[in-house]
C-alpha positions in Angstrom: 28.8 -56.6 24.2 26.4 -58.0 21.3 26.0 -56.4 18.7 22.6 -54.1 19.4 23.8 -52.5 22.5 26.2 -51.5 20.5 25.3 -47.4 20.2 24.4 -46.5 16.5 28.0 -44.5 14.9 27.8 -40.7 15.2 27.2 -40.2 11.9 24.0 -42.9 11.7 22.3 -40.6 14.8 23.1 -37.8 13.1 20.9 -38.3 9.6 18.1 -39.6 11.3 18.0 -36.7 13.4 18.3 -34.4 10.3 15.6 -36.7 9.1 13.8 -35.9 11.8 13.9 -32.1 11.8 13.7 -32.0 8.4 9.4 -34.1 9.5 8.8 -31.5 11.7 9.7 -29.0 9.7 7.6 -29.9 7.1 4.8 -30.9 9.4 5.1 -27.6 10.5 5.0 -25.6 7.7 2.0 -27.8 6.2 -0.2 -26.3 10.1 0.8 -22.8 8.8 3.7 -21.7 10.8 5.0 -19.5 7.8 1.3 -17.9 6.7 1.7 -14.7 9.3 5.0 -13.3 8.1 4.4 -14.8 4.8 0.6 -12.3 4.7 2.9 -9.5 7.2 5.6 -9.6 4.1 2.4 -9.0 1.0 1.0 -6.4 3.7 4.0 -4.7 2.8 4.5 -5.1 -0.8 1.4 -3.8 -0.9 1.6 -0.6 1.1 5.0 -0.2 -1.2 2.6 0.5 -4.1 0.0 2.5 -2.7 3.2 4.6 -2.7 4.5 4.8 -5.5 1.0 5.2 -7.8 0.3 8.2 -5.1 3.7 9.3 -5.7 3.2 8.5 -9.6 0.8 10.9 -9.4 2.5 13.8 -7.4 4.9 13.7 -9.9 2.6 14.5 -12.4 1.7 17.2 -10.3 3.6 19.9 -12.1 3.7 20.1 -15.6 -0.1 19.7 -14.8 0.4 22.9 -13.0 2.2 24.8 -15.8 0.7 23.8 -18.6 -3.2 25.5 -16.6 -0.9 27.9 -15.7 -0.1 29.3 -19.6 -3.4 29.0 -20.3 -5.3 30.4 -16.8 -2.9 32.5 -14.7 -5.7 33.6 -13.3 -6.7 31.0 -11.3 -3.8 31.1 -9.0 -6.1 30.7 -5.8 -6.9 27.6 -7.4 -3.4 26.5 -8.6 -1.7 28.2 -5.4 -4.4 24.8 -3.6 -2.5 22.3 -5.8 1.4 23.4 -5.1 0.6 23.8 -0.8 -1.5 20.5 -1.6 1.1 18.2 -3.1 3.5 19.7 -0.8 2.4 18.1 1.8 0.8 15.4 0.7 4.4 14.6 -0.3 5.5 15.5 2.8 4.2 12.6 5.0 5.9 9.0 3.8 5.0 5.3 6.4 7.4 2.7 6.0 5.9 -0.6 6.5 7.2 -1.3 9.7 5.4 1.7 11.2 1.8 0.9 9.2 -0.1 0.2 13.0 0.0 3.3 13.8 -3.4 4.9 13.3 -2.3 8.9 13.7 0.2 8.1 10.6 -2.0 6.3 8.5 -4.7 9.1 9.0 -2.5 12.2 8.4 -1.5 10.1 5.0 -5.1 9.5 4.0 -6.8 13.2 4.7 -2.8 14.4 2.3 -3.1 13.1 -0.5 -7.2 13.7 0.0 -6.6 17.2 0.0 -4.9 16.0 -3.1 -7.4 14.9 -4.7 -10.1 17.7 -3.8 -7.4 19.4 -4.8 -7.1 18.4 -8.4 -10.7 17.6 -8.8 -10.6 21.9 -8.8 -8.1 22.4 -10.9 -10.1 20.0 -13.5 -13.3 21.9 -13.4 -11.1 25.0 -14.8 -10.5 23.8 -17.4 -13.8 24.4 -18.4 -13.4 28.0 -17.8 -10.5 27.3 -21.4 -11.9 26.2 -24.3 -7.9 26.2 -26.0 -6.7 24.3 -23.1 -9.0 21.9 -22.7 -7.5 21.1 -26.6 -3.8 22.0 -25.6 -1.8 18.2 -26.9 0.3 19.0 -23.4 -2.8 18.6 -21.6 -4.5 16.0 -23.5 -1.7 13.8 -22.2 -1.7 15.3 -19.0 -5.1 13.9 -18.0 -4.5 10.4 -20.0 -1.8 9.4 -17.7 -4.1 11.3 -14.3 -7.0 9.2 -15.2 -5.1 5.4 -15.5 -2.8 6.9 -12.3 -6.8 7.4 -10.5 -7.9 3.6 -11.5 -4.3 2.4 -10.1 -4.4 4.0 -6.4 -8.1 2.6 -6.4 -6.5 -0.7 -7.1 -2.8 -0.1 -5.2 -6.0 1.3 -2.7 -8.1 -2.6 -2.6 -5.3 -4.6 -3.1 -3.5 -3.0 0.5 -6.9 -3.5 2.4 -7.3 -6.9 1.2 -3.9 -7.8 2.6 -4.6 -6.0 5.9 -7.4 -7.0 6.2 -5.7 -11.5 5.1 -3.1 -10.4 7.8 -5.4 -9.2 10.5 -7.7 -12.2 10.3 -4.8 -14.7 10.7 -3.1 -13.8 13.8 -6.7 -13.5 15.8 -8.1 -17.2 14.5 -7.0 -20.3 15.1 -4.3 -21.7 13.9 -2.8 -18.4 13.4 -3.3 -16.6 17.0 -1.6 -20.3 18.5 0.8 -19.6 16.3 1.5 -16.0 16.7 1.5 -16.1 20.7 3.9 -18.5 20.5 6.4 -16.8 17.9 4.8 -13.7 16.9 3.6 -11.4 19.7 6.0 -8.7 18.0 4.1 -8.6 15.3 0.9 -6.1 15.7 -2.4 -5.5 14.1 -1.7 -3.7 11.0 -3.5 -0.6 10.4 -6.1 -0.1 7.1 -7.6 2.3 5.5 -10.3 3.6 6.5 -13.2 5.1 3.8 -13.8 8.4 4.5 -16.5 9.4 2.1 -18.9 7.4 0.2 -16.6 4.5 -2.3 -13.9 5.4 -1.5 -11.8 2.6 -2.5 -13.5 3.2 -6.3 -11.4 6.2 -8.0 -12.8 9.2 -8.4 -14.5 10.4 -11.4 -12.1 13.0 -12.6 -14.1 15.3 -14.7 -11.8 17.4 -17.4 
């Protein structure tokens, strides 16, 4: 048997197979095969920030209510509304894998909007109590609440953008092809609805 007709050693064939697979993997990566799961992870990360900032706001509510109560205990209706809105907002939790459920996302958004409204009414109460407005603890909470509302707006904006990028990827070429072949179990993600004008901006919190 001539040297040319002898089969290549197993180890040599293995090396060639590995090299071929590596070349194929690099080629597929360049074609966007990993874009869908990458963008999906960005959506989940952005949602985690949304939840984190809303929780940050909820954590401020008990101290804020107690501070206002110390100067305006007679405002029981407003105080109770804030407490109830906070309770409802914190009772609705959405994990990253449930982001394709429009009803859950709608409930979450509505509950958070109710808390925003209740807090705005509570802040309006302070106008009737000069001593409350000048209280150092109240001023500190005011600053924290304003900062948190801004962080919520940024987190919501980032989430909206992440969802738009992900949804666009699975609906357009070549992402649509990879979605059909490899990621058919990954559905379109739901997004925040603009329930009011400039809903993606931080609300004005007047003190």
